[in-house]
C-alpha positions as CSV (number, residue, x, y, z in Angstrom):
1,X,-0.1,-0.2,-0.2
2,X,1.2,3.4,-1.2
3,X,0.9,7.4,-0.4
4,X,-0.4,9.5,-3.2
5,X,2.8,10.7,-3.4
6,X,4.1,7.9,-4.4
7,X,2.0,6.4,-6.8
8,X,2.6,10.2,-8.0
9,X,6.0,9.0,-8.4
10,X,5.7,5.4,-9.9
11,X,2.9,7.5,-12.2
12,X,6.4,9.5,-13.8
13,X,8.4,6.8,-13.7
14,X,6.0,4.5,-15.8
15,X,5.6,7.6,-17.9
16,X,9.3,7.8,-18.9
17,X,8.8,3.7,-19.5
18,X,6.4,4.8,-22.3
19,X,8.3,7.8,-24.1
20,X,11.2,5.5,-24.2
21,X,9.6,1.8,-25.7
22,X,7.7,4.0,-28.1
23,X,11.0,5.8,-29.6
24,X,12.6,2.4,-29.4
25,X,9.7,1.1,-31.9
26,X,9.8,4.2,-34.2
27,X,13.3,4.2,-34.4
28,X,14.1,0.9,-34.8
29,X,18.1,0.9,-36.3
30,X,19.4,-1.8,-33.5
31,X,21.6,-4.5,-34.4
32,X,22.4,-6.2,-31.0
33,X,20.4,-6.7,-27.5
34,X,23.5,-4.3,-26.1
35,X,22.4,-2.0,-28.6
36,X,18.9,-1.1,-27.0
37,X,19.9,-1.8,-23.4
38,X,22.6,1.4,-24.5
39,X,20.0,3.7,-25.7
40,X,17.5,2.6,-22.5
41,X,20.3,3.6,-20.4
42,X,20.7,6.8,-22.0
43,X,17.5,8.0,-21.9
44,X,17.1,7.2,-18.2
45,X,20.2,9.4,-18.0
46,X,18.7,12.4,-20.1
47,X,15.6,11.8,-17.8
48,X,17.5,12.1,-14.9
49,X,16.6,8.9,-13.6
50,X,18.2,5.5,-12.0
51,X,17.3,2.3,-13.5
52,X,14.9,-0.1,-11.2
53,X,17.2,-3.1,-12.0
54,X,19.0,-4.2,-15.3
55,X,17.4,-3.8,-18.6
56,X,16.5,-7.4,-19.9
57,X,16.6,-7.1,-23.6
58,X,16.0,-10.7,-25.3
59,X,16.0,-12.1,-29.1
60,X,15.1,-15.9,-29.4
61,X,16.1,-16.5,-25.2
62,X,14.3,-18.8,-23.1
63,X,16.1,-17.8,-20.0
64,X,13.5,-15.2,-17.6
65,X,16.3,-12.9,-16.4
66,X,18.4,-13.2,-19.8
67,X,21.7,-11.8,-20.2
68,X,22.6,-9.1,-22.4
69,X,24.4,-10.8,-25.6
70,X,26.8,-8.6,-28.8
71,X,25.5,-11.0,-31.2
72,X,23.2,-9.3,-33.9
73,X,19.6,-9.4,-33.7
74,X,17.6,-12.3,-36.1
75,X,13.8,-13.2,-37.1
76,X,11.7,-13.7,-33.8
77,X,10.5,-12.1,-30.4
78,X,12.0,-9.7,-28.6
79,X,11.4,-9.3,-25.3
80,X,12.3,-5.7,-23.5
81,X,11.9,-5.3,-19.9
82,X,12.7,-2.2,-18.2
83,X,12.3,0.2,-15.3
84,X,13.1,3.2,-14.0
85,X,13.5,5.5,-10.2
86,X,11.6,8.7,-10.6
87,X,11.7,10.2,-6.7
88,X,12.5,6.6,-5.1
89,X,10.0,5.0,-6.7
90,X,10.4,2.6,-9.1
91,X,8.3,1.4,-12.9
92,X,8.2,-1.9,-13.9
93,X,7.4,-3.0,-17.8
94,X,7.8,-5.5,-20.6
95,X,6.8,-5.4,-24.0
96,X,7.5,-8.1,-26.5
97,X,7.7,-7.6,-30.1
98,X,8.6,-9.5,-33.6
99,X,11.4,-9.1,-35.5
100,X,10.6,-9.9,-39.4
101,X,7.1,-11.7,-39.7
102,X,5.5,-13.6,-37.6
103,X,3.5,-16.9,-38.9
104,X,-0.1,-17.8,-37.3
105,X,1.6,-19.5,-34.5
106,X,3.9,-17.3,-33.0
107,X,0.7,-14.5,-33.6
108,X,-1.2,-16.8,-31.7
109,X,1.2,-17.6,-29.1
110,X,1.3,-13.8,-28.7
111,X,-2.0,-13.4,-28.1
112,X,-2.4,-16.0,-25.6
113,X,0.2,-14.5,-23.4
114,X,-1.6,-10.7,-23.7
115,X,-5.3,-12.4,-23.6
116,X,-3.6,-14.2,-20.2
117,X,-2.1,-10.7,-18.9
118,X,-5.6,-8.4,-19.7
119,X,-8.2,-10.8,-18.0
120,X,-5.4,-11.2,-15.0
121,X,-5.7,-7.4,-14.8
122,X,-9.2,-7.3,-14.9
123,X,-9.6,-10.1,-12.2
124,X,-7.3,-7.9,-9.9
125,X,-9.4,-6.2,-7.0
126,X,-8.6,-5.2,-4.1
127,X,-8.6,-8.1,-1.4
128,X,-8.4,-11.0,-3.8
129,X,-6.4,-14.0,-2.7
130,X,-2.9,-13.7,-5.2
131,X,-2.6,-17.4,-5.1
132,X,-5.9,-17.8,-7.0
133,X,-4.7,-14.9,-9.8
134,X,-1.9,-17.1,-10.2
135,X,-3.5,-20.6,-10.5
136,X,-6.3,-18.4,-12.6
137,X,-3.1,-17.5,-15.4
138,X,-2.0,-20.6,-15.4
139,X,-5.2,-22.3,-16.6
140,X,-6.1,-19.2,-19.2
141,X,-2.2,-20.5,-20.6
142,X,-3.7,-24.4,-21.1
143,X,-1.7,-26.5,-22.3
144,X,1.4,-23.8,-22.6
145,X,1.4,-24.0,-18.5
146,X,4.5,-25.8,-18.1
147,X,6.5,-23.0,-19.9
148,X,5.3,-20.3,-17.2
149,X,7.8,-21.1,-15.2
150,X,7.7,-17.5,-12.3
151,X,5.2,-15.9,-10.3
152,X,2.2,-14.0,-11.8
153,X,3.5,-10.9,-10.4
154,X,4.5,-8.6,-7.4
155,X,4.5,-5.7,-5.5
156,X,6.2,-2.4,-7.0
157,X,7.5,0.7,-5.0
158,X,10.8,1.9,-3.4
159,X,11.9,-1.6,-4.5
160,X,11.4,-3.2,-7.1
161,X,9.8,-6.8,-5.8
162,X,7.9,-6.0,-2.9
163,X,4.7,-7.4,-1.3
164,X,2.2,-8.5,-2.3
165,X,4.0,-11.3,-4.3
166,X,1.0,-13.2,-6.7
167,X,2.3,-16.4,-7.2
168,X,0.7,-19.9,-6.4
169,X,2.9,-20.4,-3.5
170,X,1.7,-17.1,-1.5
171,X,-0.8,-16.2,1.5
172,X,-0.7,-12.6,0.6
173,X,-3.7,-10.0,0.0
174,X,-4.4,-7.5,-2.1
175,X,-5.1,-4.2,-0.7
176,X,-6.1,-0.9,-1.2
177,X,-3.7,1.4,-2.9
178,X,-1.3,-1.6,-3.9
179,X,0.9,-1.3,-7.3
180,X,1.4,-4.1,-8.3
181,X,3.7,-5.8,-11.9
182,X,1.2,-8.6,-13.8
183,X,3.3,-10.6,-16.1
184,X,2.5,-13.7,-17.4
185,X,4.8,-15.1,-19.7
186,X,6.2,-18.7,-21.2
187,X,9.4,-19.4,-22.1
188,X,10.5,-22.3,-24.5
189,X,13.7,-24.5,-25.5
190,X,12.9,-27.3,-28.0
191,X,14.9,-28.8,-30.6
192,X,13.6,-26.4,-32.8
193,X,13.1,-23.2,-31.3
194,X,13.8,-21.5,-28.6
195,X,12.4,-18.1,-27.4
196,X,10.6,-15.7,-24.5
197,X,7.1,-13.8,-24.3
198,X,6.0,-12.1,-21.7
199,X,3.7,-8.7,-21.2
200,X,4.2,-7.3,-18.0
201,X,2.3,-3.6,-17.1
202,X,2.7,-2.1,-13.6
203,X,-1.2,-1.6,-12.2
204,X,-3.0,0.8,-9.3
205,X,-5.1,-1.2,-7.2
206,X,-8.0,0.8,-5.8
207,X,-11.5,0.7,-5.8
208,X,-11.0,1.8,-10.1
209,X,-7.9,0.1,-11.1
210,X,-5.4,2.1,-13.3
211,X,-3.1,0.5,-16.0
212,X,0.2,2.7,-15.1
213,X,2.4,1.9,-18.2
214,X,-0.1,2.6,-21.4
215,X,2.8,1.3,-23.8
216,X,0.5,-0.4,-26.7
217,X,0.4,-4.0,-26.4
218,X,-0.8,-4.4,-30.1
219,X,1.5,-7.1,-32.0
220,X,4.6,-5.1,-33.6
221,X,6.7,-6.8,-36.3
222,X,9.6,-5.2,-37.5
223,X,11.2,-5.8,-40.5
224,X,14.7,-5.8,-39.8
225,X,15.6,-7.7,-43.8
């Protein structure tokens, strides 16, 4: 549960996230994951804010907290997870885009994750059992739930991971004025493919919920080739 001043700070941090994501999409001329990370960190400096955690930029990678690579970006899913601190309070957002032209299966997988995230946010309310919300997300993912290998979310504030913990192992219950991150995802690695897809928003929990990270979640394809 946070104060009004802290909520204002988180909203400002989320707005900075949205600006930077929009800039990445509109002027996508990056060659490597590290190029994108450098751009994010430079823009944080321009806004006079600090990173809330090391940015995650993962192209065709099934590691949840993937380490940055210098290898050339290639066709496939690109996960970008980043947040900043404004007034000592953090934002947290993940968007997944596709480099190149996606096939029907790839688009359906993205829509599955997005649908899960949006339905979980709609179900989120004051006093909900976090364990139940996490279990609900796994039911929505159906046969892909085995690839969802972390909790659905967590509180956000002066730390990037706070209570309530939204996991099937959690006994926490949401309270009015909580700010939480909701972040379903799947991480697949087999003989043919390796990729991750995650969609995450920072959300205010109140009598009327508000999604604080406003960046587009439509399926975005960027032609690099």
